[in-house]
N, C-alpha and C positions, 0 to 999 in steps of 0.2 A: 464418465464417472474416473476420478482419478484417486489415487491414494495419496494422502496427505501426511507426510512426517516431519519431524525436526531436522534441522539441517545438520551437517556434520562438515568437519574442515574440509575434507577432500568434495566435498559439493561445490564449493567456492567457484572451481574454474568454470563449472558449466553455467552458475548462476548468473557471473561475470557476463558470459557470452550472450545471456537472454538480457540483462541489465543495460548493457554498454549502448546498444541502439536504441535503447528509449531514452536514456539519459543523453545521447549525443543529439536526437531529434530536437530536445528542449523545449517541447509542446506541452507535457503534463507533469514534469518533475521540475522542482527548482535548483535541483543538484546542478552544478556548473555542467555546461555539454562537455567539456574536458575532463571531468572529473577522472582520475586514473583508479585503476584497481585496488589497491590498498586503502584509500582514501572511501571509496564506495564499501569495500570490505567492511571497514570501520562503522560506515554509517549504516548499513544494511543487516551485517550479521553480528557484529561485536557488541556495540552499543546496547543494542534492544535487549528488552527481558526475554524474547523468544524470537526465532526466524524459523518459518516452515517452509518445505517445497510441497509442490504438487507432482506428481509423476505420472506419466501418461501410460497405456498399455504397453508402450515400446522400451517404457523405463526412462525416457528422457524428461527430463524438468520441463514442465508445463506452465508453472506458473511458482511464486514464491509471494510470502509476506512477512513483514516482520511485526512486532507488537512490543510498545514499551510505554511508561509513564507519560502522560501528556504534560505533566508539570511534577515537581517535586513538593517533598511536604504536603500542603495540605490540600493539593491537586493529584495526588499519587493515585488516587481511586478511581481516577479516568484515565482512560489509554488514549492509545493513539496508535494508528496502522497504516502501513504503506505497501500497495499490492502491485504487482506486476504480472503480465501474463505473456508468455512467448508468442512469437509472431505466428509459429506453426502451430499454435493451440487456442488462436482467437475464434471468438463466436461460437465456442462450445459449451459455455456455461461456467468455464473454471473459476472466473472473478468471482459469481456467485457463492460456489462452493467453499472458496477460501475464506469470503466474507464471512458466510455463516460459522466454517469451522473457528475463524479469528473469535468470534463472539464467545464462542464456546468454550477457546482456552481462555480468553481474557475474563471470565466469571469465573473459570476454575484456579485463575491467578488470584481471584479477589477484586479483580475492577468491579466497577459496579456501572460505569457508561464507557461509551467510545467516543471520540471524538477525531475529525478530519478536520485538521487546522488548514490547509491550502489546497482546495479541487479547484483547478481551474475551469472557468466559467465556458470554456470551449470544449473541455471533456466531457460532450453531454451523454454519451452512453454512460460512462461512470456514476453522471449525475443521477440519470436514470435508474440504475442499479443500485445506486445507495438509497435512493428513495425508497425504490420498490422493497429493499431489506430494511424499512422502516426508520432510515435516518432524515432528519428535518434540516432545513437549512436553517440556522439560526443567526448569520452574519454575511456579510458581503464586504470584501475589501476592494474599493474600486481602483481600477488600474494598479493593482498588485503584482502580476506577474506578467513580464516582459516575454508576450509571445513572439517566435522567429519570424513569423509571417503577418500576424493579425495587431500586432503592438500592443500597447499595453492593455492587457483584457483583467476582468474583476477575477478574483479567487473568491473561494465559499468556504463559510466553516459550516460543517456538517454534525450533527450530534444524535444519539441516541441513547435512551437509559436502557442497560442490560437487566437491572434487577431493580423490585420494588424497595 
């Protein structure tokens, strides 16, 4: 179990330390592998409506997520999220905890649905988790993601209604 709370300005160095190797790997996120800290902070912590971190029992950042409207205007009732789990905290159920927490926050913020726009098809663990959390694959973008090892692979659009 982790403690999940909103981020503060002082959290960014540790969040970046967690995110940098994920983005540099280039196999799950469409951010440029050479994204710098300032650009990543803007995308992950400043532009979204909310950003949260999960702290392990030792007080280290074990994961993070951001939540933002998927579209402006008439699409603003659907949110979008991005999740990351620190290398030292993988396979401990943290991504699932972040996903469930994000859904609660989304409803509290007035969102009625959640959409993941670009789930890389080779990220099988994430796809299984999102489906277990009630998300459906509603679209497939053929060859939309340039995987560094497998070449062009599909990206999936996943969706879940949060409230009736």
